[in-house]
N, C-alpha and C positions, 0 to 999 in steps of 0.2 A: 694585688688586685686580681681577683679571680676571673677566669675567662667566662664569657657569656654562655649560657646553656644552649645547646643546639635545639632546634625545633623538635618538640616531641620527646626530648630526653627525659628519662625517668618514668615515662608512661608506656605501658605495654602496647605493642603494635596492634594494628587492626587485625592482621593475620593471626596473631597469637590468640586474640579474643575469639575469632572464628574457630580455631583449632580447639580451644578450651570448650567452646559451646558444643562442637560436634562430639567431643569426648564425653561430655556430660550427657548429651542426648543418646550416644551409643550405650553408655552405662545404664541409663534408665530403660532403654529399649531391651538391653540384655536381661535386666532384672525382670522386666515385664514378660519377656518371652520365656524365661526360665519358669515363671509361675504358671504358665499355661498348661492345660492338660493335653499334652501333645499326643498321647495315645488315642484319645477321643477325637482330637482334631484330625489326625491322620486317617482315622476310621471314617470321619465325615467326608474327607477329601476322596477317599477310596470309593465311597458310595455316591459320589457326585455324578450328575448326568453331564458328561463332558461335551456332548453334542450341543447342549444348551450353552455351555461356556464358549464354544466356538461361535455359536450364534450371537452371543453377547459381543464378541469382537466385531462381527458384521454390523450389529446395531451401533456400536461405538463409532465405527467408520462411517456410518450413515449420517452422522452429525457433521462430518468433515466438509461436505459441500456447502452447508450453511455458513461455516466459518470462512470458506473461500469467498463466497458471495458477499459476506459481511465486509471483509477487508477490501474487496473490489469496489463496493459502493462507498466505503470510507475514503478511498483514494480519489484525488481530483480527477474530474472527468477527462480533462485534456491529457492527463498523464497515466490513465488507468491501465494497469497491466492486463494481459489476457488471463482467462480463467486458468489455463495450464501453468502460466508463469506464477500466478498467485498461489496455485496449488503447491508449487515448489517452495514458496516462501512460508506458507503455513505448515508444511511438512517439516521444514527445518526448524521453525519456531516451536512446533509441538514437540519435536525430538529433544530440543534444548531444554524445554520446560520439564519434560519427563525425566531427563537425566541430571541436568544441572540448572534447576530453577533460579538459582541466584544470578544467572546471566541475564535474565529478565529483559529489561529495557534495551540493553546494549545488543543482545542477540537479535531481538525482534526488529529493531530499527536497522541494524546492520544487514539483516537478510532482505529487508524491504529496499535497501539501497543497492546491494550487490546483485540480488536475483530479481527483485521487482523493478530495478532500474529507475527508482524514484529519487529525486533530489532529497537531500537531508531534511529540508523543511517539510516536504510532502510526507516523507516517511514518519517524521515526528508527529504530524497531524493525524496520520492513520493510527498510530499507536495511542495517541491521546483520545481519539474517538473510540477506539476499541476498549480502552480502560473505562470510559464512561458507560458505554452500552453494556459491557460485561458487569459493571457495578450495578446498573439498573436491573439486569437479569438476576443477579445474586440477591438483590433486595426483594425482587418478586418471589424468588424461590424460598427465601427465608420467611417472607410473609405468608406464603402458602403453607409452609411447614407449620407455622404457628397456628394456622387455622385448622389444619387437618389433624394434628396431634397436640397433646399438652406438652409443648416443647420445653426443654430445660431452660432455666433462667439465663444461662450463658448464650443460648441461641437468641432469646428475646433481647438481651443486652446488645449482642452483636448486630441484630437487626436495626435497633435504634441508632447505634453508632454509625453503622455503614450507611443507613438511610440519610443521616445528617451529612456525612462526607460526600455522598453522591449528589445530594441536593445543592450543596455549595459548589461542587465541581461543575454541575450542569449550568447553574447560573453564571459562573465564571466563564465557561466556554461560550455560552450564548452571548454574553456581553462582548467578549474578546473577538468573536467571529465577525462582528460587524464593525470592527475598528481598524481595518487594514489601511484605509485612506488616511485616517487620523494619525496612525503611527508613522506613515511615510511623510506626512506634512510636518510632524514633530521632528523626525529624523533629519529633514532637510535643513533645519535650523541649528544642528549640532555639528560637532567636529567630525572628521573623517572616520575615525575608529568607531565612535558611538553610532554614527550614522550607518556604517556598514552593519554593525550588530543589530540595530533596529530594523534595517532593511531585511535581514534574515528572519527576524521575528514577524515582520509584516507579511513575508511570504508564507510563513507558518499559518498566520491568521487567515490569509486568503484561501489557503487549502482546506480550511474547516468548512467545506461546502455543506455537509449534512446539518450543520447547526444553523444554516441560513435557509434551508429548504425543508419545510416540515414533512413533506411526503417522503423525501429521501431519508430523513432522520427516522421517521416511523418505520420504514422498511428495514433499516439497519437494526432497530430495536427488536422488531419481530423476528429477524434472523437470529439474534442473540437468544431470545426466548425459545426458538425452535431448537437451537443447539442444546440448551439446558433441558428441553423436553426429551431429546434423544439420550442424554445422560441419565435421566430418570428411568427411561425405558430400559437402558442397559443394566441399571441396578436391579430392576425387577427381573430381568432375564437371569442375572446372577443368582437372585433369590431362588428361582426355579431350579437352577443348576445344582445348588447345594442342599436343596430340600426345605428351604424356608417358604411357607405359603406366600405367594406373591401379594405384595401390599403396596398400593400407591402411596399412602401416607408415610410408610416406612422408607420407601425409596426417596421421596421428596425430602424427608428428614436427613437421610444419609447425604444426599447431594448438597443440601443447605449447610450441613455441618462441615463437609469437606470444603465448601466455598469459603467458610471462615477459617478453618484450621490450616489450609494450604495457602493463605494469602501471603504469609511471610515465608521466604525461602530458607527454612531452618536446616534442611538436610537434602542431600542429593536425591532427586526423584521423590521427595517427601517421604522417604523410607522411614518407617516407624510411626511418623505422625499420621500418615494415611491409614495404616492398619489400626492404630489406637483409636482414631476417630470413628471408623466404621464399627469397630467392636463396641465402643461405648454407646453408640446409637442403638445397636441391636440389643445390647444388654439393658439399656433404658426401656426398651419396648418389651422386654421379657423373653428374648430369644436366648436359648441355652448357649453358654460360652463356646463350646466346640463348634456349633453351627455358625455363630457370629464370627469366630476366628477364620473358619473356612471361607465364609463369604468375603471377609476382608482380603484374604490372600488371593482368592480367585479374582476379585474385582480389580485389585492392583495389577495382577498378572494380565488381565484383559486390557487395561489401559496401556501397559507396557508393550504388549504384543501388537496392539493397534498402531502404536507409534512406529514399531518395526515395519509394519506393512506400508506405512506412509514413506518410510526410508527406502523400502524396496521400489516404490514408485519413483523416488528420486533417482535410484540406480538405473531405471529405464529411461526417465525423461531427460536427465542431464546430458548423456551422450548424444541423444537426438538433437538437443538444442545446439550443442557444440558443432555437430556435423552441419546443421542448417546454417549456423553463423559462418562456418568456413566456406560453404558454397556461395553465400552472399558476398563474402569478402574476396573471393577469387575472381580474376578478371574474365 
């Protein structure tokens, strides 16, 4: 009689699939990079107006307050962190997404709990609301790109697919947000373990305040669109920096395409995927390959340096918070 197979025996581990996926991505990126006309790309970078690239970092950072306010309004009013503390949370989340986007949900919710001092149910509600309004903003950006330029078929297909997902998610959260009392009444009739789990879910439901208050929900959506608007302006600034005539339709197309291409955490910092997406957009619009590549490299560099600036803010803010907490704790 043979021994029973252990769970997962004979199947590659999840980690192995990730490693294989990254190796394939690295190989594709290396082949693509090898085919680029690097002499012309370096010439385009050498001719770039770097003061405009620095200004692009400033523009990128100008969208940060919109993100901070968005997460503040998504948090339950009774537990809402201060602007400074939510700035720390978003800086940490942004840095995690820039370097290791696969951390995603865990990192964002963890930072909301540890630095934002929110209970787990409130942190989860903030993240759920953020995903919804971010999805709405992405749908809006994709729709605008389709109106301004003859967008590629994959952009239009992505728009339809994402719009459907966002619509279902919106209806689900709207229905759930009004069911806290029902969930608690249902939990009271169940066993202790299930009742406890349902109680946590009811807390999550109660914290979905923007879904019950139209004015608050509208404000959060407007902030998400304002953040997307700053991304478009940053892309236009990069265009000026590398010598591409500034174009609003082209910038919207780049932002919309990146919204789709970077949804899945394929590589650390979206390395390779980011550059390929930007290059393909500009090539589709007729921009020469050297300029398109220079724009992709500068734009990704701007995003990365902006995240470093936010981390520098953390280096200043965290010690101040710790000193303040020690003073409060001292007799």
